[in-house]
Each structure stands twice: as C-alpha cells, then as structure tokens.
N, C-alpha and C positions, 0 to 999 in steps of 0.2 A: 722478433716476432710480435712482441707487445707493441713496439713502435708502429709496425705495419698495421696492426689492428686499429690502433688509435687513429692513424692516418686515414684508414678506410672509413671509420665512423665519422671523422671530421668531414670527409668529402660527402658522406651520405647526408650530413646535416647542413650542407651548404644550401643557400636559397636557390630555388629553381627558376625564379623570375629573372629575365635578362636585365631588367631595370633595377635590380636589387642594389647595386653599387650606388646608382644615382639617388635612390630612395634613402639609403643609409646616410649619405652626405647631407641631403636635404633635412632629414630628421635631426642630425647632429647640429646643423646650423640653427635649427629652430629650438634647440634645447630639449628635444624629445628623446625618450629611450629608444634604442635600436629595436627594430622588429625581430621577432623570432623567425627562424627559417620556415619556408613553405615546403610542403611535401606533396607528392602525388596523392590524390585522394584515395586511390586504391591501396597505397601503402599504409595510410592512416587507418583505413577500414580494416586492414588485416590485423593491426594492433588491437582494435576494439573487438574484433571477432575472437581473438585469443582471450581477452578478458571475459567475453560472453561465456565461453566454454568453462571458465573457472568459477564464475560467480552465479550466473543465472540458474543452472541446474541445482546448485546447492540451495539457493533462495527458493526455488520452486518446491523442493522437497520439504524444507522446513516450514514453508507457508502452508503446504498441503496438510501436514500433520497438525500444525497448530490450529488451522481452520477446522479440521475434522474434530479435534478434541473440544474446541470451543463450541461447536454447533451440534455435536451428537446428542446433546440432551434433548434437542427438539425431536429427533427421531425416537428417542427412548420413550417419549410420551405415548407412542402408538404401537411400539413393537410388542407382538404377542398379546395384544389387547383382547383378542377373542377368547383367550384362556385365563385372563386376569393376571398376566405376568408382565404387564407394562409398568413403567416407572411410577406412574400416577397411582395405580392400584396397589402395587407392592409397598410403596412408602406412605400410602393413604394421604395423598396430597390434595389440597384444595386448589382451585384455579388461581387463587391469590398467592398460594405458596409457590406455584410454578412461575407466575409472572414476577414475583419478588426475587426468586432465585436467578431468573434470567437477567433481571435488571441489576442485581448486585454486582454481577460481573462488570458491567459498564460503569457503575459507580466507582469501583476501585480502579478501573482502567482510566477513567477521566482524571482521577486524582494523581495517579502515578505515571501517566504517559509523559508529561513534560519533564519531570526530574529524571526519569529513566533515560530519555534521549540526551539530556545534558551530561549525565554520567558517562554515557557511551562516547560522547565527543571528547571527554577527558581521558578515558581509559582505552584499552585495546578494543576496537570495534568488533573484530572477529570473536574475541573472548566473550564480549557482552551478548552477541547474537547466539553463541553456543550456550551460554548460561540460560538465556530465555527458553530455548528449545528443551534443554535438559529439565529445567524446573517445570515447564508445562507438561512434560512427560510424567514427572513424579506426581504432580497434582492430578493429572488425567487418570493415571492408574489408581489413584486413591479413591476415585469415584466408585470403584468396584465395592468399596466397603460401606457406602452410605446406607443408613438404616432408617432415617427419619428426615423430616423437613429441615430440622435445624442443621444437621450435618451437610445436607445438600446445599443450603444457602451459604454455609461457612466455606465450603470448598469452592463454590462459584465465586465468592469474594476473593479467595486466595488465588484462583485462576486469573482473575483480572489483575491482581497485583503482579504476578510473575510474567504475564504476557504483555504488560504495558510497555510501550516503547518498541515493540516488534515492527509494526507497520511503518511508523515514521522513521524508525531506526534503519530499516532497509532502504527507504527513500534517501536518507542522509548518507548511508554507506555508498549508494550508487554515485552520489556527487563527488566522492573521493576518487572515482575512476573514470567518470564520463562527464562531458559538458552538458548543460541543461537541455539543449535541443535533442540530445540522444537518450534522455532518461525516460521519456514517455513510452517509447516502444518497449524498453526493458521492464519498466514497471508493469506494463500490460502483459508482458510475457510471463513474469512470475505471479502476477495477479490471477492468471488463468488457473493457478493451483487451487484457489478458493472455489472456483466454479467446478473444476474437475473433482475436488474434494467433496463438494456438496452432492454431485452426481454419483460419485463412486461410493461415498458413505451411505447414500440412499440405497444403492444396489447391493453393497456388501451387507448392509443391515438385514437384507432379506436372508442372506446366508447365516448371519448370527441368530436370526429367529429360528432357523432350522436346528440349531444345536442348543436351543433353550432347555435348561435342566441338566445338561451335561456337567459333570464335576460339581454338582450342587450350585451352579451359577445360572442366573437367568440370562436370556439372550442379550439384554442391554448391558449386563455386567461383563460378559465376554467382550463386548464391543469396547467398553471403557478400558478394560485391562490390556487388550492387544494393542490398541492405539497408543496407550501410555507407555508401554514397554518399548515399542518401536521408536517413539520420540526420544526416549532416554538414550538409546543407542545412537541415533542420529545426532543428538546434541553433543555427545562425546566426540563423535567422528568429525564434527565441524571444526574442532580445534586443530585438526591436522590438514584441513582442506581450505577453509576460507583464508584469503590473504589479509595481512594487516595493511593499513593505509600505506601508500607508496612513499618512498623516500627519494630525494635527489640522487641521480646516478653517482656511485662512488662513495656515498655516505653510509657508514656501517650501521647496522641496526643493533642498538643496545637495549637490553632488557633491564627494567627497574621495577621495584615494587612487586606486585603480584605477577607481572609478566615474566619474572625470572623463573617462576614455577610452572609456566605453561610450555607445552611442547612447541618446538619450532615448526613453522609452516613455510613451504617454498614461496619465494617471491612471485608476485603475479606476472611480472615481466622481467626479462633479463636482456643484456646485450643491446643491440641497436633498437629493439622494440622499446626498452625502458627509456632510452634517450629520446626517441621520437615521442613517446607519451609525455615525457617531461616537457618538451618544447610545445607540445600541443595543448597541454593543460597545466601550465606552469603555476597558475594561481593556487592549485591544490597543494603544491609542494612547499609553499611558503605561507602557511597559516600563521595568524597571530593569536596569542592567547586572548580569550574573551573575558570581559569583566561584567560586573553587575550593571554598569552603565549601558553596555551593549544590550543586555536583556531588557532593560527598561525602555531603550529606544525601539526595540521590536514590539514590546507590549503596547506602546502608544502609537504604533504605526497603523493608520486607519486601514491599510490594505489587508490586514489580518482578518478583519471582521466580515467583509463580504465573502471571502474564501471559506470562513468557518460556517457561514449560513449555507453556502453551496454544499458543503460536506454534510452539514446537519441533515438536510433533506434526503440526499441520495443514500447515505449510509444508514439512516433510520429505516428507509424502505427496504434496503438490501438485507439488513439484519432481521427486520420483521418478516420478510419473505423466507429467509433462510431458517429461522427458528419456528415459524408458524406455517410453513408451506404445506406440510402434511395435514395440519389442522384445517387449513383453508380448503384443501382438496376434499377432505372428509366432509366438510360442511357442504361442498358442492354435491356430493353423493355419499350419504351415510352408509351405503351398502358396500363400499370398497373395503377390502380386508387390509390388514397391516402390510402384507407383502405387496399388494397392489398399490397401496399408498407410497411405499418405498420406490417402486418401479416408476410411478407417475411423477415422483418428485425429481428424478434425475434429468428429464428433458428440459426442465426450466433452466438448469445450469449449463446444459449443452448449448442452449440458445445464448446464454450469457457468454460462454466461451467463444462462440462464433463471432459475436459482436466485438469482443475485445480484439481478436485477431484481425478483423476487418478494419476497425476504426482507429485504434491507437497508432498504427504506423502512419496513417494519413494525417492524423492530428499532429504528429511530429513534423511531417513535411510542411504542413501549413500551420505552424505553431502559433502564429499571430491570430488565428481564428479559433483558438481553443474554446472560448465561451460559446461559439455557434455549434461546434460539435457536441459540447456538453449539454446545451439546451435542447438540441434535436433528440439526443438520446433520452433525456429526462421527459420530453414530451411523449415519447413512445411508452414510457412507463405509465404516464398518466392515462394514455389511451387504454393500456392493458388493465389498469385498476378500474376504469369506468366500465370496461367490458365485463370484468369479474363481478362488478356490482349490479349492473343493470341488464345483462343478457337474460333472456327468459330462463326461468328455473326448470322449464320442461326440457331444456337442451343443455345438460351439464357440460358437454364437450365445448360449447361456445365459451362458457366461463373458464374452462381449463385453458382454452386458447388465449384468453386474456392473461393468464399466468405466464404463458410462454412469451407474450409480448413484454410483460414486466421483466422477465429474465433477459431478453434481448436488450432492452433499454438500460438495464442496470450495468451491463458489462463495461462500457467505456467510461462511465461517469467518475468513479472513484480514481482510476489512474489519471484521468485528465485533470481532475481537481488537484491531486497531489503533485503532478508534474508542473502545473501552472504555479502552485505555491513555491516550488523549488526555483523555478525560473525567476519569479519576481523577487524573492527574498535573497537568493544568492547574489543577484545583481545589486540589490540595494544594501544588504548588510553582510555579505560574504558568507563564509562557512557557518558561523554561529547563527546567521539568519536562517539557513536551511535547517539546522538542528532544532532551533527553538520554534520556528514557525510551523514546520511540519508536525511537530509534537503538539503544538497548541491547536492547530486546525484539526488534527486527528482526535485529540483528547476532548476539546470542547465540542467538536462536531458530533462526537459520539453521545452527546446528550440526546441526540435524535434517536439513538438506539435505546436509551433508557425510556424515552417516550413510547416507542413502539412495542417494547417488550413488557413494560410494566402497566401502561395505561390502556393498551388496545387488545383486541381479540379476546383470549380467555381471561385477561386481566380486567376486562370490562364486562361484568356478568350480564348486564342487560343487553349488551350488543351481541353476546355469545348465545343468547337464547335461540333455540331451534325455530326455524320458520324462513319464509322467503326473504326477510330483511336481515338475516344473520350476517354479522360482520360488516353491514353496509356503512355504518358510521365510522368504523375503524378504517375501512378502505378510503372513505372521503377525507378523513384526517390525513392519511398518507398522501392523497392528491394535493391537499393544501400545503403540506410541508415541501412537496416537490415544486409547487408554484413559487414558494419562497426561494428555493434554490435557483430557479430560472431567473427570477427578478434580480437576485443578488449577482448572478454572473454578468448580466447586462449593466447593472450599476457599476460593477468593477471595471468592465470593459470601457464604458463611457468615461468614468473618472480617470482612468489611466490615459485616455486621449487628451483630457483637459490638463491634468497636473503632471503627467509623465511618471517615470519610475527611475529617476536618477539615483546614483549611489548616495547613501547617507553621508553626512559630514564626517562622522567618526570613521566610517569605512574608508573614505578617501584619504583622510589624514594619516591613517595607519597602513596605507598601501594594500588594503584588502579589496579595492575596487576592481570591477571587471568592466568598467565603462570606457571602452575604447582607449583613447589617448591618455586618460587620467590615471590609468592603472600603473603601479610600480612594476608589476610582473605581467608583461604582455604574453599572450599565447596565441597559437594558431586557431584554436577553436573559437575564441571570441571574435576574431576577424572573419572567420568563415561564416559564423552565424549571422553577421551583419550583411554579408554579400550573397550567400547562397541559400539560406533557409527561408522557405515560405515566400510570402510576398514582401521581401526585404526592401523593395524600392517604392512601395506604395505610400500614399500620404500618411497612413496611420503609423508607419514605422519610424517617423521622425522623432516621436516622443518616447518610444518604448525601447 
C-alpha cells in the first residue's frame, strides 16, 4: 500500500509539459540544475487556499486585537467627556502628557522592531507571534490600573516593547509559505483587521461609555480590561493553531531548546499538498543560517532607504489619523458628543477597508506597477487632508468628507509598501533579507508615527488653539510627508530600472538566490512569476 501511494505521488509530481524530457536534457548538457515539475495552476491554487484558511484568519484576529489595544487610548481621550470621566480629565493630563505617551510607544517600537524580527527568524515563528499577542494582552489589561501621567507613559513604552516585530514579523512569516507575488493580497487581507478594529473599537466604545461607573470602573477602563483579557486568551490559543515553518517532506520535526516545552501544532500541509508546496516554493525549505555579514550587506543596500521614506509618510499619517481622528472630528464640530464622535470615527476605517479589498489584489496582479498604485492612493490622502484643511468651516460635513478620503487613500499604501519590500529583498538577499528589511522599514518608518503623535495636533499647542485655523499646520505637515513618500516611490522605481535588482554576491554564493537560473534551489513559483505575473514581458521587466 505504501509503495502504491509513493508511486501515485511520484506520478502527480511528474512534469506536465510534453517538452519536459527535451528541456531536462538541454539543461543537463548546459550544466544547469533540472527544473522542478510544473503543475496545473488550479492544483497549486488549491494548496495556497488551504494555507489561507490556516494562517489568514489567525493573523486577522491577532492583528485586530493588537491594533485595538494599541489605538484605544485615542478613543479614551473623549469617552464620557461630558461628565468628566474621560482619560484626560480623570488622570489630569496635559496635551503634552498625551502626545508624549502616544509617542513613547513608537520610540520603543522603533528600537525593538529590528531585533524582534531577527529573534523570530532564529526561533519558532508561531511561538514568537503567540508571545507577542499574549504580552500585548497583559500590558493592555494593565492600562486599567493607570492613575497618573507617569504610569500611562510607562505602560505605553512597555506596549511598544512587547508589540515590536508584530507587523514585519507577520510579513516575514508569510514568505515562509507564499512566493512574493502572492503576499500582497494576503497582507491586505489581514491588514483589514486594523481598519475593522478602528471602526469596531469606535462603535464598541459607545457601548463601554454606557456602562461607565459599573463595578467602580470608568468606561475607558472597561475597554482596556476587556480587550486585554481577550488578547491573552488568543495569544495562548495561537500556540495550538499557527503552523511552524514548513519542513521538506519526510523530514521529522525535532524540538530543541524552548520548543520542547511548547504544545505540538498540526502541520500546515500533508501528503500530496506538502509535496506540491515543496516543489513550488523550494527556496523556503533550504534556508541558510545568516551571519552579521549578511546584516551588514542589507544595512548598506541603498534600496532600503527609499522604501523607508515611503513607509515614513503613509504610516505617520495613518497613525496620526487613527489616534487623533476623534480629536479632529471634534475640532470640525465641537458640539458632537462622545458617542457621536465614536460613531463618526468608524466610517473612516470602513472606507480604508474598501480600498484595501479593491486595490491590493490588483496590485498583486500588476506587481511591477506597485509604485503607481502606491502613489495614486497617497495622492487621494493628500486630497483628503487639503479638504479637511481648507473646506469652509460653515460646512463641517465637507471637512468630514475629507477624512473619508484620507481613510480610502490610507488602505492600500502600507500593504503595498511592505509587499514591495519583501519582493525586492527576498530576491536580493534571501530569507534574512525579508526578516531584516521588513523590520527596518517598519521600525525606521515609524519615526513618522513619532512625528505625528508627538509634534502635531494636541502636541502642538498653538496649532490646537480653537478657531478656523485649528490643526491647519498639522494637516499641512502630513501633506508634506506624504509628498516625500510619493517622491521616494518613483525614485525607487527609476533606480531599479537603471541598476536592476540582481541577487547579492553573498546570496548567490550560498545558494540562497531566487534569480532564475543562478539559484541552487529552483521552484515553480519563481518561474511562474517571470512568465505569468503582471507585465512580465514589457521592457521594464528585463532588469527586475
């Protein structure tokens, strides 16, 4: 029976092209490695759909909770403000206290993002992701006990420490199961959790305001406590659900170090599915250990810096909108109540969600045009900010419409930037390139978040003064950093056409390249990306 099964799997893995025999002989005479078998596209798609069901819902859930816990301090500033039970009044916070607390999260996030992702690449990825969610839950629940500005700032700093590595870690984790051209859509799918979180947290906060004072807790304290406890439960459950990185078929999974104490998790794929995935993404199954020399090569790679500037602008505006959205809406119409502010906050992120679902799959299909999709979405944000800034104050709904435009433009930008980073650095530096570059782009790019949370809006007292010009300068600063993002995307695009993106020397020498014929481990996904994805035969594909 075992022999029959093996024979069946062997037949399933035979090349489907009738010229395969001739091609194999030609490659052998040329001294090239044999090609991996080709499969029906639908059969390959079925394998990736199985992976989607295992990974994407789990990532969506953890990202939803972590986003909610990270951003609910913004809502807490206006919850039950009409009775003096908002975070600012209860803790007697000044505008500078709030902006400092918000910014401290990103200070620690920037510091620990890079090392966190490198640790994840060395240890069990699923255990590291579960650790992040569990720790975020613990810190999030601890916000219930804050009593003064000092404790709020301290916990915000700790929250940045424990959540660091989550976003680039998820992007790195995807590359262990998907080829680069398939990651943009998946990143967009779980990135919608941040938008749904922002909308739902805004709506649910209206409910928390209704139980203000129950059990001796303010409404915002109930919000901190409930989200924190749910995240703790989810963090523990992820240990039993998320799969570890795949192993070559037939290789037993051995546990060493801390992994010996972790619960076993089912393999992501088994049987023929595992064999097909192995042949389609063979490069992932044969990683080489990275060294400090590899990290140095990534740090001095010029490609890192335009991507970082792209991320700097869009994530700065995204976080600024998320944390100060209700503050901006209140500035549009000071008569809005806390519940109304929460309800008006949600549609911004519904627009964000719609844009992600519309644009990211198309950007995967035409993946060589990612900078154009990125710049178009960023331009919509600029239009929204200008509307919020210059629309007549007599028509507050026009300004609110500008916020909806900002939300729509925000949606695709971060997933596209992170996907483009993965594509470029996986090809050039292999697996360690993805782990390091995604963390550096995310970490350094979040300096934009520090800018918008510390220096703008309530952190800029003169700009926050009531009147028709309220927040005008803050909005224009956000327009400026978005312009930097657009310029950086085109600089990157043009530079890649001039100098290309060939695998680095170290990557090629160590068999970690994915550059067509030079790779030691050929796989079907690499060939398919050259032939079938986007405008693969146009003039600009020759260097990329």
